[in-house]
N, C-alpha and C positions, 0 to 999 in steps of 0.2 A: 694581686692577692695570691699567696702561695697555698695551693691545695695540699691536703695530707698526702695524697698519692704522689704529688710531685716531689715532696720531701722524701718519701720512702724511695721513690725512683732514684733521686740523687744519691741517697745513702747506699742503695743497693747496686748502683751501676757498676762500681769497680768489681764487686764480688760476682755480679752477673757476667761481666765481660770475661772474667777468669773461667767461670763455669761454662760459658758458651764456647770459649776457646778450647776447653778440655773435652767437651762432649758434643759440640755442634748445636744447631737450632732445635729447640724443644718441639715435640709434636703438637699440632694444633689441638686446643681443647674441644671437647665434644660439642659444646654449644656453637662454636664457630663452624665446625664441620657440618652440623645440622643446618645452620643458616646457609652455608654454601650450597648444600643440596636444595634448599628451598629456593634460592635465587636462580638456580638453573632448572627448576622444575617447570610444570605445565602452566603455572600462573605467571611466569616471568614476562611473556609477551603481553599478557593482559595488563599487568601492573605498569609496564613501561608505556603502553599505548594509552591507557585510561588515566593513570595517575603519575604523569611524568615528574611532577615536583616531589612527591613522596618517594618515587623511585630514585631520584637524584639524592635525596636526603639519606635513604637507606644505603646507597652506594658509598656516599661520603663517610657514613658511620662505619661501614664495612672496611673501607680503606684504612680508617684510623685504627680499627681493631687489628688489621694485619700489621700495621706499623708498630702498634703496642706489643703484639705477639713477637715480632722480630726483635724488639727491644727487651723482651723478657718481662714485660709488665703484665702479669696475669690478671690483676684486678682491673686495670685499665682495658685490657683485651675483653674481659667479660662485660665491662660496662658498655663499651661500644658495640660489642656483639649483640647484647640485649637491646640496645637502642636501635640498631639496624633491624633486628627481628621485629620489634614492636612497630617500627615505621612501616616495614614491609606488610605486616599483617593488617595494619591500619589501611594501607592502600588496597589490599585484597578485600577487606570489609567494605570499603567505600565502593569498590567496583561491584561487589555483590549487591550493595544498596541500590546502585544505578540499575542493575538488572531487575531488582524487585520493583523499583519505581516504573521501569518500562513495562513490566508485567501488569502492574496496577493500571497504567494508562490503557494498555490493551484491553484489560478486563472492563475498564470504565467505558471504552468505546463500544465493546460488545453489549454492555448493559444498556447504553444509550440506544444502540440499534434495536435491541430487543424491546425497549420501551416504545420506540417509534413504531415497530411492527405491531405491538400491542395496541397503541393508539389508533393505528390504521385499521386494525381489526375491529376495534370498538366503533370507529366511524362507519365501517361497512355494516356492522351489526345494527347501528342506529338507522342507517339508510334502509336496510332490509326490513326492519320493523316498521319504519314509516311507509315503505312500499306495501307491506302486508296490510297495515291499517288503512292506507289509501284504497287498496283494492277492496277491502272489506266494505269501506264506505261506498265505493262505486257499486259493489254488488247490492248493498242495501238500497242505494239510490235507484238502481235499475228495477228492483222489485217495486219500489214506490211509484216509479214512472209507469211501469206496466199496468199497475192498478189505476193510475190516474188517466191513462190513455182510454180506458173503458168508460170513465166517468166524465171526462173533461173534453172541452172543445180545443184545448191547448196542446193536443197530442203532437202536432207538427212542431210547434215552438219548443216543446220539451225535448223532442228528438234532436232538433237543431242545436239547442243549448248543450245537450249531452255530448253531441259530436264535437262541439267547440271545447268543452271541458276535457274530453278524451284526448283531443289534439294537444291541449295544454299539458296534460299529464305525460303524453308521449314526448313532448319537447323537453320536459324536465328529466325524463328517463334518458334521453339522448345526451343531455348535459352531464348527468351523473356518470354516464358511460365514459366520458372523456375527463373524469376526475375534476369536475368543476367545483366540487366541495373543497378542494385544495387550491386550485388555480384561480377560481372566480367565485369565492364564497359570497361576496356581497350580492352579485347578480342572481346567484342560485337561490339564496335565502329569500330574496325579494320575490322570485318566481314561486317558491314553495308557499310563501305567505299568501300570494295572490290565488294559488290553486285552492288553498284551504278556504279562502273567502268565496271563490266561485262554487265550490262544492256546497257550502252552506246556503248560498243563494239558490243553487239548483234544487237542493233539498226543500227549501222553503217555497219553491214554486215561482221564484222571481227569475224567470227564464231570460228576459231581456237583459237584466243586469248581469246575470251569470255569463251570457255570451260576451258582453262588453269586458267583464273582468277576465275571462278566459283569453280574449284577444291580447290584453296587456301581459298576461302570463306567458303567452307564446313569444311575444317580443322580448321579455326578460330572459326567457330560456335561450332564445337565439343569441342574445347578447352574452350570456354565460358561455355558450358554445364557442362564440367568436373569440373570446378571451382565452378559454381553457384549451381548446383543441390544439393550437400550435404548441403550447407548452407540454401538453400530454403526448403529442407526437414526438417532441424532442426527447421526453423521458423514455418513450418506447425505443427510440433510436439509441439512446445512451445505454439502456439495458441490453439491447441486442448487441451493441458494440462490445460491451464488457463480456458478454457471453462468447462472442467471437474471439476475443483475446484469450479467454480461458481455453477455447477450442485450439488455439495455436499451441498452447502448452501441452495439451493432450496429444496433438499431432507430433510435437517435438520429442515426445517420449520414444518414438520409433526411430529417431535419428541416432546412429551408432556414435557413442562417445560424446553426445551433446548434453548440455545442461540448459534448463530454461527457467525463467522466473518472470513475475509481473513487477514492473516498476511504474512510477508515476508517469513516465513518458510512454509506456506501452509494454508489449511482450518482448522479451529478449531471449534469443537462442545463442548460447555460447559454444563455439567450436574450438577445439584444441588439437595440437599435434598435426596441423595441416601442412606444415613446412619443415624442411630440413634446416639445420642451423644456418642462419645468414641468407637463406634462399627465399625467393618470392614466388616460385612455382609450386602449386599444390601437389603434394605427394599423390602418386597414382592410387595407392590403397586408401586414401582419404577423400577421393573425389566423390564417392557415393554419399558421404555425409553432406557435402555441399549440394549435390544434386537433389537429395531428399529435402534439404532446406528450401531449394528453389521450388520444388513441388508444393511445399506448404505456402510459399509466397504466391504461387499461381492459384491455389485453392482459396487464399484469403486476399484476393486482389484489391480489396478496398483500402488496404493499408500501404502507406509509403514506407520505404525501407531506408535505414541508415546502416551501412556496413562499417564497423569501427575496428581498426587494427590496433593491437596493444602488444608491447614487448616488456621483457624484464629490464632491470636497470644496468645490466652489464654493457660496457661499451660507451661510446660518446653519445650524448643526448641527441645531437643533430642526426647522427647515423641511425639511431633508434627510431627517430621520427620519420625519416625517409623510408626505412624498412617497413614500418607499420603502415605507411601510406600505400606503398607498393603492394603489400600483402592484402590490404583492404580492397584495392582496385582489382587484384587478381581474383578474390572471392566474388566481388561484385560482377566482374566480367563473366565468371563461370555461372552465376545465377542468371544473368541476362541471357547467356548462351543457352540456358535451359528454359527459355520461353517466358521470361519475365520482362515486361516493358522497362527499358532503360531509364525512361523519364521518372519512374517510381524510385530509382535507386540513387543514393548518395554515398560515396565512399570517403571515409575520413580516417586519417592516421592520428592516433593519440600518443604514440611513442610510449615512454615509460611513466607518463604523468598520472595515470589512473590505475595503480596496482590494487588488486583485491586480496593480496596476501603478502607475507613478508619476503622481500627479496634476499634475505640473509640465508635462506635455506633452498636446497635444490627443488624440494616440493613446492615451496612458495613461488619460486621463479617459474616453474612449469605452469602453475595456475595463472600467473600473470601474463604468460605468452598465450594470447587467445585472439579470436576474432568474434566480435559480438554482432549479430544480425538483429537489429531493432525494428520491430513492427510498430510504427509510431501511432499512438492514440490521437485521433483527431480532436481538436478543441471543440467546445460547445458552439462557438461561432461557426466553425466549419460544418458541424452537424446540422446547424439551423439553416444552412443555405439550401 
C-alpha cells in the first residue's frame, strides 16, 4: 500500500536533492531538538532501566525521525518525532506508576503494622481490665472471708482455699507476662475460665471445690507458660537483635566516608576509596575508616561478618574478580588485626557482578568500587539455640 507521504516523498525527492545540494542539510525542527534534550535528560537512565522495551521503541522512532530529516521529509520527521516523544513519556508515566505502587505498598505495610499495634494495645487493655476486675473481686471476697472468719468454723479452710486461688491468679499473671495470650491462647483461656469458677466457688463458701478448681488452674497456667515462654524469649531476642543492628548503623555514622544501611541479611557498612587504582593495599589515610569499622565489630561481637569486595566493570572480568577478592582479604585482615576474631570473618570477592550504580559514568564507577562489611543477621533457628 502506497501511503500519501510516500508519494509526496517520491515526487519531492528530485527537488529536495537539488535544494540540499544548494544549501546543505536543513536545521532540525524544534520538536526533534526538544525530544533529543528529553532523551538525554535526568529521566534517561530511569526509562532505560525500568522500561527497556518502550525505551527501544522510542529509540527506533527517533532514528527514523533522523533518517526522515536527513531525507528532507518534514512530515515524516514530525510523525516519528511525536511517536518517539509519546513512547518516551509513556515509559516515564509507567515508571512513575511503579513508584506510586511501591509507595502504596509501603503505606499499606505501615497501616497493617499500625493496626497490629492497635490490636495489641486493645488486647493489653482487655487484660488490664480483667486484672482490675479480678482484683476487685478478690478484694470483695477478702472482705466477705474476714466477716465469715468471725462467724464460721471454716476459717482455716477459707484461708487455705483463698491461698490456692491466689496461687492460681499468680500463675495466670506469670503466663500473661510471657505473652501467653498470643503464644498459648488455648491453655491461657482455659486457666482464666477455671479461675473465674474458683472465685465463684470461693465466694459461695464451697472451699473444698474452690481448692480443687484452683489446682487445675495452676496446672493450666503452667502449661501456658511452658508453651509461651520459649516463643516469648525468642521474640525478645529478635527485638534485641534488631535494636543492635540499628545500633550498628548509629555507630557507622562516625566512620569517615562510610555509608550504612539495613538489608534483609543484616547491617551493611560500605567503605570507598580505600585503594589506589589496581592496588590491594589500603591507603594510609583510609586506614582509620577500617579501624573504626573493626571497633564496631568488636562492640557488636555477636554478629558474624562478611567482607565483600566490589569493582567497576573496566578491565577483564577475571582480573576484576581477583582484585576484589584480594581487596576483601586486605580489609578482613585489617579488621582481624584490630582485635576481631578471624573465625567471625569471611572475605568474598564479587568482582563487577553487583554494581549499585551505572558504570557508564565516572561517578557511577566510583560508587561501584567499594568494600561492604556485612554484619549478618542470625536466623530464627540460630536465635532459638
